[in-house]
C-alpha positions in Angstrom: 83.4 -151.9 204.0 80.3 -150.5 205.3 82.2 -147.4 206.3 83.5 -146.9 202.8 80.0 -147.1 201.3 78.6 -144.4 203.5 81.0 -141.6 202.4 80.4 -142.5 198.7 76.7 -142.4 199.2 77.0 -139.0 200.8 79.2 -137.8 197.9 76.6 -139.0 195.4 73.8 -137.4 197.3 75.6 -134.1 197.6 76.5 -133.9 193.9 73.0 -133.7 192.7 72.1 -131.1 195.4 75.0 -129.0 194.3 74.1 -129.3 190.7 70.4 -128.4 191.4 71.6 -125.4 193.4 73.9 -124.2 190.6 71.0 -124.5 188.2 68.7 -122.5 190.4 71.4 -119.8 190.9 72.1 -119.7 187.2 68.3 -119.3 186.4 68.0 -116.5 189.0 71.0 -114.7 187.5 69.6 -115.0 184.0 66.2 -113.7 185.3 67.9 -110.8 187.1 70.1 -109.8 184.1 67.2 -110.0 181.6 64.8 -108.3 184.0 67.3 -105.6 184.9 68.1 -105.0 181.2 64.4 -104.8 180.4 63.8 -102.3 183.2 66.8 -100.2 182.2 65.6 -100.2 178.6 62.1 -99.3 179.7 63.4 -96.3 181.7 65.5 -95.2 178.8 62.6 -95.4 176.4 60.3 -93.6 178.8 62.9 -90.8 179.2 63.5 -90.6 175.5 59.8 -90.5 174.7 58.7 -88.4 177.7 61.1 -85.5 177.0 60.7 -82.6 174.7 61.5 -83.1 171.0 64.5 -80.9 171.5 65.8 -83.4 174.2 64.9 -81.1 177.1 63.8 -82.6 180.4 60.8 -81.5 182.4 61.7 -78.8 184.9 60.9 -80.0 188.4 60.4 -76.4 189.6 57.8 -75.7 186.9 54.1 -75.6 187.8 52.5 -79.0 187.7 49.3 -79.9 185.9 46.4 -80.6 188.2 44.3 -83.7 187.4 40.5 -83.6 188.1 41.1 -85.8 191.2 43.4 -83.1 192.6 46.7 -84.9 192.1 49.5 -83.1 190.3 51.6 -84.4 187.4 54.6 -83.0 185.5 53.7 -81.5 182.1 55.2 -83.8 179.4 53.2 -82.3 176.6 55.1 -80.3 174.0 54.8 -76.6 175.0 55.6 -73.4 173.3 58.8 -71.7 174.5 57.2 -68.3 174.0 54.2 -68.6 176.4 54.7 -71.7 178.5 51.4 -73.1 177.4 51.1 -76.6 176.1 49.6 -77.2 172.7 46.3 -79.0 172.3 45.4 -79.1 176.0 43.2 -82.1 176.7 40.7 -80.3 178.9 38.9 -83.5 179.9 41.8 -84.7 182.0 42.7 -81.6 184.0 41.1 -79.5 186.6 40.7 -75.8 185.6 41.3 -73.2 188.3 40.3 -69.5 188.0 41.9 -66.5 189.5 40.3 -63.0 189.6 42.7 -60.1 189.2 41.5 -57.7 191.9 41.8 -54.3 190.4 40.1 -53.4 187.1 42.1 -52.0 184.2 41.2 -48.6 182.8 42.8 -47.1 179.7 42.2 -44.5 177.0 41.6 -46.0 173.6 43.5 -45.3 170.5 42.4 -42.4 168.3 39.4 -41.3 170.4 38.3 -39.6 173.6 36.9 -43.0 174.8 38.2 -45.3 177.4 37.8 -48.9 178.3 37.5 -50.4 181.8 37.8 -54.2 182.1 38.1 -56.6 185.0 40.0 -59.8 184.2 40.1 -63.4 185.5 42.4 -66.1 184.2 42.1 -69.8 184.0 44.9 -72.4 184.3 45.3 -76.2 184.4 48.4 -75.8 186.5 48.9 -75.7 190.3 48.9 -72.7 192.5 52.4 -71.6 191.3 50.8 -69.9 188.3 48.5 -67.8 190.5 51.5 -67.1 192.8 53.5 -65.9 189.7 50.6 -63.7 188.7 50.4 -62.1 192.1 54.2 -61.7 192.3 54.4 -60.0 188.9 51.1 -58.1 189.0 52.7 -54.8 188.4 54.4 -56.0 185.2 51.1 -57.7 184.1 49.1 -54.5 184.8 51.5 -52.5 182.7 51.4 -54.9 179.8 47.6 -55.1 179.9 47.2 -51.3 180.0 49.5 -50.9 177.1 47.6 -53.4 175.1 44.3 -51.7 176.0 45.6 -48.4 174.8 46.3 -49.9 171.4 42.7 -50.9 170.9 40.1 -49.1 168.7 36.7 -48.3 170.2 34.8 -49.6 167.1 36.6 -53.0 167.3 35.8 -53.4 171.0 32.1 -52.8 170.4 31.9 -56.1 168.4 31.9 -59.7 169.7 34.8 -60.6 167.4 36.8 -57.6 168.6 36.4 -58.6 172.3 37.4 -62.2 171.5 40.5 -61.0 169.6 41.4 -58.8 172.6 40.8 -61.7 175.0 43.3 -63.9 173.1 45.8 -61.0 172.9 45.5 -60.5 176.7 46.1 -64.2 177.3 49.2 -64.2 175.1 50.5 -60.9 176.7 50.0 -62.2 180.3 51.8 -65.5 179.4 54.6 -63.5 177.8 55.1 -61.4 180.9 55.0 -64.5 183.1 57.5 -66.3 180.8 59.9 -63.4 181.0 59.6 -62.8 184.8 59.0 -66.3 186.2 60.2 -68.6 183.4 56.7 -70.1 182.8 53.3 -68.9 181.5 50.6 -71.4 182.2 47.6 -69.1 181.7 45.1 -71.0 179.5 42.6 -68.1 179.0 41.8 -64.6 180.1 38.2 -63.8 180.8 36.3 -60.5 181.1 34.3 -60.3 184.3 33.5 -56.6 183.6 33.8 -54.7 180.3 32.9 -51.1 179.8 33.7 -48.8 176.9 32.7 -45.1 177.1 
């Protein structure tokens, strides 16, 4: 009889252990399913919110924004298809980089015997790929800038407002050329480092 009691005791002891083990496994499975579903939902929501309003995804080959600490991040801000610049750039978050275009631009002005000679630099919040694109397409940029200068009137360029308007037009024109040639603008501003009208 003593032998019969021992196997029954073992069976009774093993049942609760098996039941506890099943409960633990079930709880782990529930946690994994709920956690996995939550993670999948989070990734879906991040993808849906992080993309463009048109459903476009961020191009991994596009220039990256440079944070003030030097790290780069993809640009998830809504940008204009025309110039590649993002709207409402939060300048406090990003590092600005400047690039001087080596050769000055000299052009006759519209309806006069006068000419303008300007030296330009650009600024960008993006990585070195914007500057590389400017260097790679400098001939096209020079042509566009010279054509824009030739359209200017001397009296307009003698005013502060006229220079500011030209500065914005140059920024837009450079971005337009870069968008056409490289698929991305990225120039935030164009700056005059020398400006002569004679």
